[in-house]
C-alpha positions as CSV (number, residue, x, y, z in Angstrom):
1,X,92.1,91.2,72.7
2,X,93.8,93.9,71.1
3,X,96.8,96.0,72.8
4,X,97.7,99.5,72.5
5,X,99.9,101.2,69.9
6,X,103.7,100.5,70.8
7,X,105.3,103.3,72.1
8,X,109.0,103.8,72.7
9,X,109.4,103.6,76.6
10,X,111.0,106.8,78.0
11,X,113.9,106.7,80.3
12,X,112.5,106.3,84.1
13,X,112.7,109.3,86.1
14,X,116.0,109.1,88.3
15,X,114.1,109.1,91.5
16,X,111.7,106.4,90.4
17,X,114.8,104.3,89.1
18,X,116.7,104.7,92.4
19,X,113.7,104.1,94.9
20,X,113.4,100.9,92.8
21,X,116.9,100.1,92.8
22,X,117.1,100.3,96.5
23,X,114.1,98.5,96.9
24,X,115.6,95.4,95.0
25,X,118.7,95.9,96.9
26,X,116.8,95.9,100.6
27,X,114.6,92.8,99.5
28,X,117.1,90.7,97.8
29,X,117.1,88.2,100.5
30,X,113.4,87.9,101.2
31,X,112.4,88.2,97.7
32,X,114.6,85.0,96.6
33,X,113.1,83.3,99.6
34,X,109.6,84.1,98.4
35,X,110.5,83.2,94.6
36,X,111.9,79.8,95.6
37,X,108.8,78.7,97.5
38,X,106.7,79.9,94.6
39,X,108.9,78.2,92.0
40,X,108.9,74.8,94.1
41,X,105.1,74.9,94.1
42,X,104.7,75.5,90.5
43,X,104.3,72.3,88.8
44,X,102.8,71.6,85.2
45,X,99.5,69.8,84.9
46,X,96.3,70.3,86.9
47,X,97.1,70.4,90.5
48,X,94.3,67.8,91.2
49,X,96.2,65.3,89.2
50,X,98.5,65.0,92.4
51,X,96.0,64.2,94.7
52,X,95.0,60.6,95.9
53,X,91.9,59.1,94.9
54,X,90.0,59.4,97.9
55,X,91.1,63.4,98.1
56,X,89.9,63.7,94.7
57,X,86.6,62.2,95.2
58,X,85.9,64.5,98.0
59,X,86.9,67.5,95.9
60,X,84.4,66.7,93.1
61,X,81.7,65.0,95.1
62,X,79.0,67.9,95.0
63,X,79.7,68.8,91.2
64,X,77.2,68.0,88.5
65,X,77.9,65.0,86.3
66,X,79.6,67.1,83.4
67,X,81.7,68.8,85.7
68,X,82.5,65.7,87.8
69,X,83.6,64.3,84.4
70,X,86.1,67.1,83.7
71,X,87.4,67.1,87.3
72,X,87.9,63.4,87.2
73,X,90.2,64.0,84.4
74,X,93.5,65.5,84.2
75,X,93.4,68.0,81.3
76,X,91.4,70.9,82.0
77,X,92.5,73.8,84.4
78,X,90.1,74.5,87.4
79,X,89.7,77.9,88.7
80,X,89.1,78.7,92.5
81,X,86.4,81.2,92.9
82,X,87.1,83.1,96.2
83,X,84.3,85.6,96.8
84,X,83.5,88.2,99.3
85,X,79.6,88.5,98.6
86,X,77.1,89.4,101.0
87,X,73.8,91.5,100.4
88,X,74.3,93.9,103.1
89,X,77.1,95.9,101.8
90,X,76.5,97.6,98.1
91,X,79.9,97.2,96.9
92,X,79.8,93.2,97.5
93,X,76.1,92.6,96.9
94,X,76.6,92.5,92.8
95,X,78.7,89.3,93.2
96,X,75.5,87.2,94.2
97,X,75.6,86.5,90.5
98,X,79.1,85.9,89.5
99,X,80.0,82.4,90.2
100,X,77.5,80.8,87.6
101,X,78.7,83.6,85.2
102,X,82.3,82.8,85.8
103,X,82.1,79.1,85.7
104,X,80.1,79.1,82.2
105,X,82.8,81.4,81.0
106,X,85.7,79.2,82.3
107,X,83.9,76.4,80.4
108,X,83.6,78.0,77.2
109,X,87.4,79.0,77.6
110,X,88.5,75.6,77.8
111,X,88.6,75.0,81.7
112,X,86.2,74.9,84.7
113,X,85.6,76.7,88.1
114,X,84.5,75.9,91.7
115,X,83.6,78.1,94.5
116,X,86.6,77.5,96.7
117,X,85.3,79.5,99.6
118,X,84.3,82.9,101.1
119,X,85.8,85.5,103.0
120,X,84.1,88.2,105.4
121,X,83.6,91.8,103.7
122,X,82.9,94.3,106.6
123,X,82.4,97.9,105.9
124,X,84.2,100.9,107.9
125,X,81.1,103.0,106.6
126,X,78.7,100.9,108.5
127,X,81.0,100.8,111.7
128,X,82.1,104.2,111.9
129,X,82.5,105.5,115.5
130,X,80.9,101.8,116.6
131,X,82.8,99.0,118.4
132,X,82.7,96.9,115.0
133,X,85.6,99.5,113.7
134,X,87.9,97.9,116.2
135,X,87.8,94.7,114.1
136,X,88.4,96.4,110.6
137,X,91.9,96.2,110.3
138,X,92.2,93.0,111.8
139,X,89.6,91.6,109.1
140,X,92.4,92.3,106.5
141,X,94.5,89.3,107.9
142,X,91.5,87.3,108.5
143,X,90.6,87.7,104.9
144,X,94.0,86.8,103.8
145,X,93.8,83.6,106.0
146,X,90.5,82.9,104.8
147,X,91.6,83.1,100.8
148,X,94.4,80.7,101.9
149,X,91.9,78.2,103.3
150,X,90.0,78.6,100.4
151,X,93.1,78.0,98.1
152,X,94.5,75.0,100.2
153,X,93.0,71.9,98.6
154,X,95.3,71.5,95.7
155,X,92.3,71.6,93.5
156,X,93.2,74.7,91.6
157,X,95.5,75.8,88.7
158,X,94.2,79.4,89.0
159,X,91.9,81.9,90.9
160,X,89.4,84.6,90.6
161,X,89.3,86.9,93.6
162,X,85.9,88.7,94.1
163,X,86.5,91.6,96.1
164,X,86.2,95.3,96.3
165,X,86.4,97.3,99.6
166,X,88.9,98.6,102.1
167,X,90.5,95.5,103.9
168,X,89.0,93.1,101.4
169,X,91.2,93.4,98.4
170,X,94.3,93.8,100.5
171,X,93.2,90.9,102.3
172,X,92.5,88.8,99.1
173,X,95.8,89.7,97.5
174,X,98.0,88.6,100.5
175,X,96.2,85.3,100.5
176,X,96.9,84.9,97.0
177,X,100.5,85.7,97.4
178,X,100.6,82.9,99.6
179,X,99.7,80.7,96.8
180,X,102.0,82.7,94.7
181,X,102.5,79.9,92.0
182,X,98.6,80.1,91.1
183,X,97.5,82.8,88.0
184,X,95.2,84.8,89.9
185,X,92.8,87.7,88.2
186,X,90.9,89.9,90.4
187,X,87.4,90.6,89.2
188,X,85.8,94.0,90.2
189,X,81.9,94.8,90.7
190,X,82.3,98.7,89.7
191,X,80.8,101.6,91.7
192,X,77.4,102.6,91.8
193,X,76.0,105.5,89.6
194,X,76.4,109.0,91.1
195,X,73.8,110.4,93.4
196,X,74.1,113.3,95.8
197,X,77.3,115.3,95.1
198,X,80.0,114.3,97.4
199,X,80.2,118.4,98.1
200,X,76.8,118.7,99.2
201,X,76.9,115.6,101.3
202,X,80.0,117.1,103.1
203,X,77.9,120.4,103.5
204,X,75.3,118.6,105.3
205,X,77.5,116.4,107.5
206,X,79.2,119.8,108.6
207,X,75.8,121.3,109.4
208,X,74.8,118.2,111.6
209,X,77.8,118.8,113.6
210,X,77.1,122.2,114.5
211,X,73.6,121.1,115.2
212,X,72.1,123.3,112.4
213,X,70.3,120.3,110.7
214,X,68.6,117.2,112.3
215,X,69.2,113.5,111.9
216,X,66.0,113.0,109.2
217,X,68.0,115.7,106.9
218,X,71.6,114.0,107.5
219,X,70.1,110.3,106.7
220,X,68.4,111.9,103.7
221,X,71.5,113.1,102.2
222,X,73.3,109.9,103.3
223,X,70.9,107.8,101.5
224,X,70.9,110.0,98.3
225,X,74.6,109.8,98.3
226,X,74.7,106.0,99.1
227,X,71.8,104.8,97.0
228,X,72.2,101.5,95.0
229,X,74.4,98.7,94.4
230,X,78.1,99.1,93.8
231,X,81.3,100.7,95.4
232,X,80.5,104.5,97.1
233,X,81.6,106.8,94.7
234,X,84.2,109.0,96.7
235,X,87.5,108.0,96.2
236,X,88.5,106.4,99.5
237,X,90.2,103.0,100.2
238,X,87.6,100.7,98.1
239,X,88.2,102.9,94.9
240,X,91.9,103.2,95.4
241,X,91.9,99.4,95.9
242,X,90.4,99.1,92.5
243,X,93.0,101.6,90.6
244,X,95.7,99.6,92.4
245,X,94.8,96.6,91.1
246,X,95.0,97.9,87.4
247,X,98.2,99.4,88.4
248,X,99.6,96.0,89.4
249,X,98.2,94.3,86.3
250,X,95.6,92.3,88.1
251,X,92.5,93.5,86.9
252,X,91.5,93.7,83.1
253,X,92.4,96.9,81.8
254,X,89.8,99.7,82.2
255,X,87.3,97.3,84.3
256,X,87.4,98.9,87.7
257,X,84.8,101.7,87.1
258,X,82.3,99.9,85.0
259,X,78.9,100.2,86.7
260,X,76.9,97.4,88.0
261,X,74.1,96.0,85.8
262,X,75.5,97.2,82.5
263,X,76.0,95.0,79.6
264,X,79.8,95.8,79.6
265,X,80.0,94.7,83.2
266,X,78.8,91.6,82.4
267,X,80.9,91.0,79.4
268,X,84.0,92.0,81.5
269,X,83.3,89.6,84.2
270,X,83.0,86.9,81.4
271,X,86.0,88.1,80.0
272,X,88.0,87.7,83.4
273,X,87.2,84.0,83.8
274,X,88.8,83.4,80.2
275,X,91.8,85.2,81.0
276,X,92.3,83.5,84.0
277,X,92.0,80.0,82.0
278,X,94.5,81.4,79.5
279,X,97.2,82.4,82.1
280,X,97.4,79.0,83.7
281,X,99.7,76.2,82.6
282,X,97.2,74.6,80.4
283,X,96.0,78.1,78.8
284,X,99.6,78.4,77.3
285,X,100.8,81.7,79.0
286,X,101.5,80.5,82.6
287,X,101.5,83.9,84.7
288,X,101.7,83.1,88.6
289,X,100.7,86.1,90.6
290,X,103.9,85.7,92.7
291,X,105.9,86.3,89.6
292,X,103.7,89.3,88.6
293,X,104.0,91.0,91.9
294,X,107.6,92.2,92.0
295,X,109.4,95.3,93.0
296,X,108.7,97.3,90.0
297,X,105.0,96.4,90.1
298,X,104.7,97.5,94.0
299,X,106.6,100.9,92.9
300,X,103.9,101.4,90.0
301,X,101.4,100.8,92.7
302,X,102.8,103.4,95.0
303,X,102.8,106.0,92.0
304,X,99.3,105.3,91.0
305,X,98.2,106.1,94.5
306,X,100.2,109.1,94.9
307,X,99.3,110.6,91.3
308,X,95.6,110.0,92.1
309,X,95.5,111.3,95.6
310,X,94.4,107.9,97.1
311,X,93.8,106.6,100.5
312,X,96.4,106.8,103.4
313,X,95.1,103.4,104.2
314,X,97.5,102.1,101.6
315,X,100.6,103.2,103.6
316,X,99.6,100.3,105.6
317,X,98.1,97.9,103.0
318,X,100.7,98.4,100.4
319,X,103.5,97.8,103.0
320,X,101.7,94.6,103.8
321,X,101.2,93.5,100.5
322,X,104.7,94.1,99.5
323,X,106.1,92.0,102.4
324,X,103.9,89.3,101.4
325,X,105.7,88.9,97.9
326,X,109.3,89.4,99.8
327,X,109.4,93.0,98.9
328,X,110.4,95.3,101.8
329,X,108.6,98.8,100.9
330,X,109.0,101.5,103.5
331,X,107.1,104.7,104.1
332,X,110.2,106.5,103.1
333,X,109.8,104.9,99.8
334,X,106.6,106.4,99.4
335,X,107.5,110.0,100.8
336,X,110.4,110.0,98.3
337,X,108.1,109.0,95.3
338,X,105.5,111.5,96.5
339,X,108.2,114.2,95.9
340,X,108.5,113.6,92.0
341,X,104.8,112.2,91.2
342,X,102.6,114.9,90.6
343,X,99.0,115.1,91.9
344,X,96.7,114.6,88.7
345,X,93.2,113.8,89.8
346,X,90.7,115.9,91.8
347,X,88.2,113.2,93.2
348,X,86.3,113.6,96.5
349,X,87.6,114.4,99.2
350,X,90.2,116.3,97.5
351,X,87.8,117.4,94.7
352,X,84.2,117.6,94.0
353,X,83.9,114.7,91.1
354,X,83.5,111.2,91.9
355,X,85.0,108.2,90.3
356,X,82.3,107.7,87.6
357,X,83.6,111.4,86.6
358,X,86.9,110.3,86.9
359,X,86.4,107.3,84.7
360,X,84.3,109.3,82.1
361,X,87.5,111.9,81.8
362,X,89.9,109.0,80.9
363,X,90.2,107.1,83.9
364,X,92.9,104.9,84.8
365,X,94.2,104.3,81.3
366,X,94.7,107.9,80.7
367,X,96.5,108.2,84.1
368,X,98.7,105.3,83.2
369,X,99.1,107.0,79.6
370,X,100.5,110.2,80.7
371,X,102.7,108.8,83.7
372,X,104.4,106.2,81.2
373,X,105.0,108.9,78.8
374,X,106.8,110.8,81.6
375,X,109.0,108.0,82.9
376,X,107.0,108.0,85.9
377,X,105.9,104.3,85.6
378,X,107.9,101.0,84.8
379,X,106.5,99.8,81.5
380,X,108.2,96.8,81.5
381,X,106.4,94.7,84.0
382,X,104.2,91.4,83.5
383,X,100.5,91.6,83.9
384,X,97.5,89.1,83.4
385,X,97.4,90.4,79.8
386,X,101.1,89.6,79.0
387,X,104.2,91.8,79.4
388,X,104.1,95.5,79.5
389,X,102.0,98.2,81.5
390,X,101.1,100.1,78.1
391,X,98.5,97.4,77.7
392,X,96.4,99.3,80.5
393,X,96.0,102.3,78.4
394,X,93.5,100.7,76.5
395,X,89.6,100.9,77.0
396,X,87.3,98.2,76.8
397,X,84.2,98.1,74.4
398,X,81.5,95.7,73.6
399,X,81.5,94.4,69.7
400,X,78.7,92.0,69.1
401,X,78.5,91.2,73.0
402,X,82.2,90.5,73.1
403,X,84.6,92.7,74.9
404,X,87.2,94.3,72.8
405,X,89.9,96.8,73.9
406,X,90.8,99.7,71.8
407,X,93.1,102.5,72.2
408,X,92.0,104.9,75.1
409,X,92.0,108.7,75.0
410,X,95.1,110.5,74.4
411,X,93.9,113.5,76.3
412,X,92.1,114.2,79.4
413,X,88.2,115.0,78.6
414,X,87.7,117.0,81.4
415,X,91.0,119.1,83.1
416,X,89.0,119.8,86.2
417,X,89.1,116.1,87.1
418,X,92.3,114.6,85.4
419,X,95.3,116.3,84.0
420,X,98.6,115.6,82.2
421,X,101.7,115.1,84.0
422,X,102.6,118.5,82.1
423,X,100.1,120.8,83.7
424,X,99.0,118.7,87.2
425,X,96.7,120.0,90.1
426,X,99.9,120.0,92.1
427,X,103.8,119.2,91.8
428,X,103.6,116.3,94.0
429,X,101.6,113.4,95.5
430,X,100.8,115.1,98.7
431,X,101.9,112.2,101.0
432,X,104.4,112.7,103.7
433,X,106.2,111.0,106.2
434,X,106.6,113.4,109.4
435,X,109.1,112.6,112.1
436,X,110.1,113.9,115.4
437,X,110.0,113.3,119.3
438,X,106.2,112.3,118.7
439,X,107.2,109.6,116.4
440,X,107.0,108.8,112.8
441,X,103.6,109.8,111.0
442,X,102.0,109.8,107.5
443,X,100.1,112.8,106.4
444,X,98.2,113.5,103.2
445,X,98.3,117.1,102.0
446,X,96.2,116.9,98.7
447,X,93.2,118.5,100.1
448,X,94.7,120.6,102.6
449,X,95.2,124.3,101.6
450,X,98.6,125.8,101.9
451,X,97.8,127.8,104.6
452,X,96.8,125.2,106.8
453,X,99.8,122.8,106.2
454,X,101.6,124.0,109.3
455,X,99.9,124.2,112.4
456,X,101.6,125.2,115.7
457,X,99.0,125.0,118.9
458,X,98.5,123.7,122.6
459,X,97.7,120.0,122.5
460,X,94.5,118.6,124.0
461,X,94.7,115.4,124.6
462,X,92.0,112.2,124.2
463,X,92.5,108.8,124.8
464,X,88.9,108.1,123.0
465,X,87.5,109.9,120.0
466,X,83.8,110.0,121.7
467,X,85.5,112.3,124.4
468,X,86.7,114.6,121.7
469,X,83.2,114.6,120.3
470,X,81.5,115.4,123.7
471,X,84.1,118.3,124.2
472,X,83.0,119.7,120.8
473,X,79.4,119.6,121.1
474,X,79.8,121.4,124.9
475,X,81.9,124.0,123.0
476,X,85.2,123.1,125.2
477,X,87.0,123.8,122.0
478,X,85.5,127.0,120.6
479,X,87.7,129.9,119.8
480,X,91.0,128.2,120.2
481,X,93.8,126.9,118.2
482,X,94.3,123.4,119.1
483,X,96.2,119.9,118.1
484,X,93.9,117.2,119.1
485,X,95.8,114.2,120.2
486,X,93.9,111.0,120.0
487,X,96.0,108.4,121.3
488,X,95.5,104.5,122.1
489,X,94.0,104.2,118.7
490,X,96.8,102.1,117.2
491,X,96.8,98.4,116.2
492,X,98.0,96.8,119.4
493,X,95.5,99.1,121.5
494,X,91.9,98.6,119.8
495,X,92.6,97.7,116.2
496,X,93.5,101.1,114.8
497,X,90.3,102.3,113.8
498,X,89.3,105.0,111.4
499,X,88.2,108.2,113.0
500,X,85.9,109.6,110.6
501,X,83.4,111.0,112.7
502,X,85.8,113.6,113.7
503,X,86.4,115.0,110.3
504,X,82.9,117.0,110.3
505,X,83.9,118.6,113.6
506,X,87.6,119.6,112.8
507,X,86.5,121.2,109.6
508,X,83.8,123.4,111.5
509,X,86.7,124.6,113.9
510,X,88.8,125.1,110.7
511,X,86.1,127.1,109.1
512,X,85.9,129.2,112.0
513,X,89.0,130.3,111.8
514,X,90.7,128.2,114.3
515,X,94.4,126.5,113.5
516,X,93.5,123.0,114.0
517,X,95.4,119.6,113.4
518,X,94.8,115.9,114.8
519,X,97.8,113.9,115.7
520,X,96.8,110.0,116.4
521,X,98.1,106.5,116.2
522,X,94.8,105.6,114.5
523,X,93.6,105.9,110.9
524,X,91.7,108.6,108.8
525,X,91.7,106.9,105.4
526,X,91.2,109.5,102.7
527,X,88.5,111.5,105.0
528,X,91.2,113.4,106.5
529,X,90.3,115.9,103.8
530,X,91.0,119.7,104.3
531,X,92.2,119.4,108.1
532,X,96.1,118.5,108.6
533,X,96.2,114.9,110.0
534,X,99.5,113.3,111.3
535,X,98.2,109.5,111.3
536,X,99.5,106.1,111.9
537,X,101.9,107.7,114.6
538,X,104.5,104.9,115.5
539,X,105.4,103.7,117.8
540,X,101.6,103.5,119.5
541,X,100.9,105.0,122.6
542,X,99.6,101.5,123.9
543,X,103.3,100.6,123.1
544,X,104.9,103.0,125.2
545,X,105.2,105.2,122.4
546,X,105.7,109.2,122.9
547,X,102.1,110.0,122.6
548,X,101.5,108.4,125.9
549,X,103.5,111.1,127.5
550,X,101.7,114.1,125.8
551,X,99.9,116.7,128.1
552,X,97.2,119.3,127.7
553,X,98.8,122.5,126.6
554,X,102.0,120.9,125.3
555,X,102.8,123.2,122.2
556,X,102.7,120.7,119.5
557,X,104.0,121.4,115.8
558,X,102.5,119.6,112.7
559,X,104.3,120.8,109.8
560,X,103.6,119.3,106.4
561,X,106.2,121.4,104.7
562,X,109.3,120.3,106.4
563,X,108.1,117.2,107.3
564,X,108.3,117.3,111.0
565,X,106.0,116.2,114.1
566,X,107.7,118.0,117.1
567,X,107.1,119.5,120.4
568,X,108.3,123.3,121.4
569,X,109.5,124.5,124.9
570,X,109.0,121.0,126.4
571,X,112.1,120.1,128.6
572,X,111.3,117.2,130.5
573,X,109.3,115.1,128.0
574,X,111.7,112.0,128.0
575,X,111.2,111.9,132.1
576,X,107.7,111.9,132.0
577,X,105.4,108.8,133.0
578,X,102.7,107.8,130.4
579,X,99.2,108.7,131.3
580,X,95.9,107.2,129.8
581,X,95.5,103.7,128.6
582,X,94.0,101.5,126.2
583,X,90.6,100.0,126.6
584,X,90.9,96.7,128.7
585,X,88.8,94.5,130.8
586,X,85.0,94.6,130.6
587,X,85.3,97.2,127.9
588,X,86.3,94.6,125.3
589,X,83.5,92.2,126.4
590,X,81.1,92.9,123.5
591,X,80.7,92.5,119.6
592,X,83.5,90.2,119.2
593,X,86.5,92.2,120.2
594,X,87.4,89.5,123.0
595,X,87.9,86.9,120.0
596,X,91.2,89.2,118.7
597,X,93.1,89.2,122.0
598,X,95.8,87.5,119.9
599,X,95.8,89.6,116.9
600,X,96.2,92.6,119.6
601,X,99.3,90.7,121.2
602,X,101.2,90.2,118.0
603,X,100.3,92.7,115.3
604,X,103.3,94.5,114.2
605,X,103.7,98.4,113.8
606,X,102.0,100.7,111.2
607,X,105.0,101.0,109.4
608,X,105.4,97.5,108.8
609,X,101.7,97.2,107.5
610,X,100.1,96.7,111.0
611,X,100.0,92.9,110.0
612,X,99.8,89.9,112.3
613,X,102.0,88.2,109.9
614,X,105.7,88.4,110.5
615,X,107.6,89.5,107.5
616,X,110.0,86.8,107.6
617,X,107.1,84.2,107.7
618,X,105.5,85.6,104.8
619,X,108.6,85.6,102.5
620,X,109.9,82.2,103.7
621,X,113.2,83.5,104.9
622,X,114.4,86.3,107.1
623,X,114.2,89.8,105.5
624,X,117.3,91.9,104.6
625,X,117.8,94.3,107.2
626,X,116.7,97.9,106.6
627,X,119.4,100.4,107.6
628,X,118.2,102.3,110.6
629,X,118.7,105.8,109.0
630,X,118.5,104.9,105.4
631,X,119.3,108.0,103.4
632,X,116.4,109.5,101.7
633,X,116.8,110.1,98.0
634,X,114.9,113.4,98.0
635,X,116.3,116.1,100.6
636,X,112.9,118.1,101.3
637,X,113.1,121.5,102.4
C-alpha cells in the first residue's frame, strides 16, 4: 500500500493548538487512567493463549476443522467481527455477505476471524415521529454494551467493526474503546447510488405539509430517494459517521463513500481484514485503538465535522466517544474550533449535492488535504495505516483486482460542492453554542441564511411534537412570528428523539415570510436545515431546566450571531413554577419503552454526551474538573 507524497507539515492554527492544549490539560487525569487500563490489558501473543483448556474449547467448538486447528494453536491472530447486519435497513443490508469475505481475507493475510457478535441497528428514518424514536439515542449505549459483550471472551487480538448509521458507529466505537488494547478497523458498506435529487425530495415534503400533494405523491418521492442498498445519500449523521471514521484514521483511506456492489467496494472489504491482521502484535505493527484515539485525533474529528457541515448529533456523540477514551471534550471546544474552521462542503441539507457528488468531487481525501495544508488538522497522529494523517489524502484504485492507494486529486473537481480553505462557502463551520437564561444549546447555521439567524418572537409552547403539527395543520400558527418551544424532549424525559417531522412545517411558515425558530431539549440532526434551531437545550425541562417555566407569549430571542438564547421583558421568570410534564405512566407501556426506565433515570445531560456511562467509569478513574467558566479562546462578537 503506497502512501501520499511527503509534504512539510505547516504550523497548526493558533486556535487549533490552543484548543488541543487545553483539552490535553483538562483530560490529563482521565486520559492517564484510561491509558493505564489499556496498557495493562495489552499483552503480546494471541489472547486465547491465556484461556484455560475448557474455556478455549468452548471458543472453537463450532469451527470447521481447519479453523479449529488454527484456533487451538498459539501463533495466528484472531479477529473479532462485530456486525450490525440486518436486512430491513438499506445501510446495513450489504453486511450480509461480509463475514465470509472477511474470514477468507484474514486467512490469506496470516490470521483468522470469527463473528464475535451482533449489535442492534435501528433507523431514525423509519422511527421519525413514532414511539420507537424514543429508544434511538439510548440504542447507542446499548450498542456499546453489545459490542463489549462480543469482545469479552478473550479470544481476540483485533477487531473488525461493521456499522454505518446514526447511533451504530458511535456505539461500536465506544464499545471498542472499552477494549482499547485491541487494534480495530471499522469497515463501511457505502452509500446507495444517487436517486431523486434531495432538493426535489424536500420540495415534495413541504408541499405535502401544506396539503398540496397527497400521500401517494409523497411516498413516490421518498421511494425514489431511498431506493436501494446502501446508506441514504444526504449528509446526515450516518454519512457524518463515515467521514469521522476517516478523520480518526479508523477506516481505510477513501473507503467511506464507495458504493455497495462494486468491485472496489469488495476489494476494500478484503483489504480491511488484511490491515486488521497487520496491526496486531503478530502482524508486526501493533496499533491499539485506545492509543490511536487521543486528544489530537478527537480535535481532527471535530474539525472534519465542522468543515463538512456535518450532523449536530455529533455534539452528543463526539463528546461521548471522547470520554470513552478519557478525553474531556466540551461544546465550547467545538464552538471555538467552528469560529476558525471554514465551511468547505455543500451537501444536502446545506446544499443540493449528495455524498456521491461530494466523493466524485474529491471527497474526504481532498477535504483532509486542504485542511492539512492550512494548519487546520493535526498531521502527527496515528492511524490504522501508520503514522500521519497525510495518508488519508490518497485515493484507492483497483489494479489487477488488488487495492492500491495513489495520490488524490490536488484540486476540487466541483467547486459547487467542495472548496479549498482559501475559497470557502463560509468563513466558519456554522456550529455555535448558545447560552442564556433558557440554558445552553447548540445551533447549526450552515444552511440558515443570514437574515434568519436572529429571531425575536413570542413563544408558543408545546410538550409534544404532535401538538405542534396539529396546531400547524389547523392554521393556528399562520401569519405570526413565533419561537416554537418544544420541551420535555430531553434524554431523561423520553430519550431525546429527533424532531424531523417539524422541519417541513417550520419551512412552510418561514417561506410565507414569518420569522420562526425552534427551541428544544430534543434533537434535530442535520435536518434542522434552513430554520434556526436551538437544540439539545440543557438543563432539560424534565430535570427542572428553564424551558419548564416558559409560557406562551414570552418574548424569546434566538441569536446565532451573538450566541445567546434569552428572554426579553420577563421579570418573574425565576419565581415561576414549572408547567407541563414528560410522558409517564400508561403512556410508556408500549413499543419497548418500559424497558428503558433505568436509562431515563441515569442518563447524563446533553453537553456531557447524553450517556448512561459515567465519565469516570469509562476512563477508569475520576476526570479532571472542567472549570465552571472556562474562558473561550475565541471572543464572538
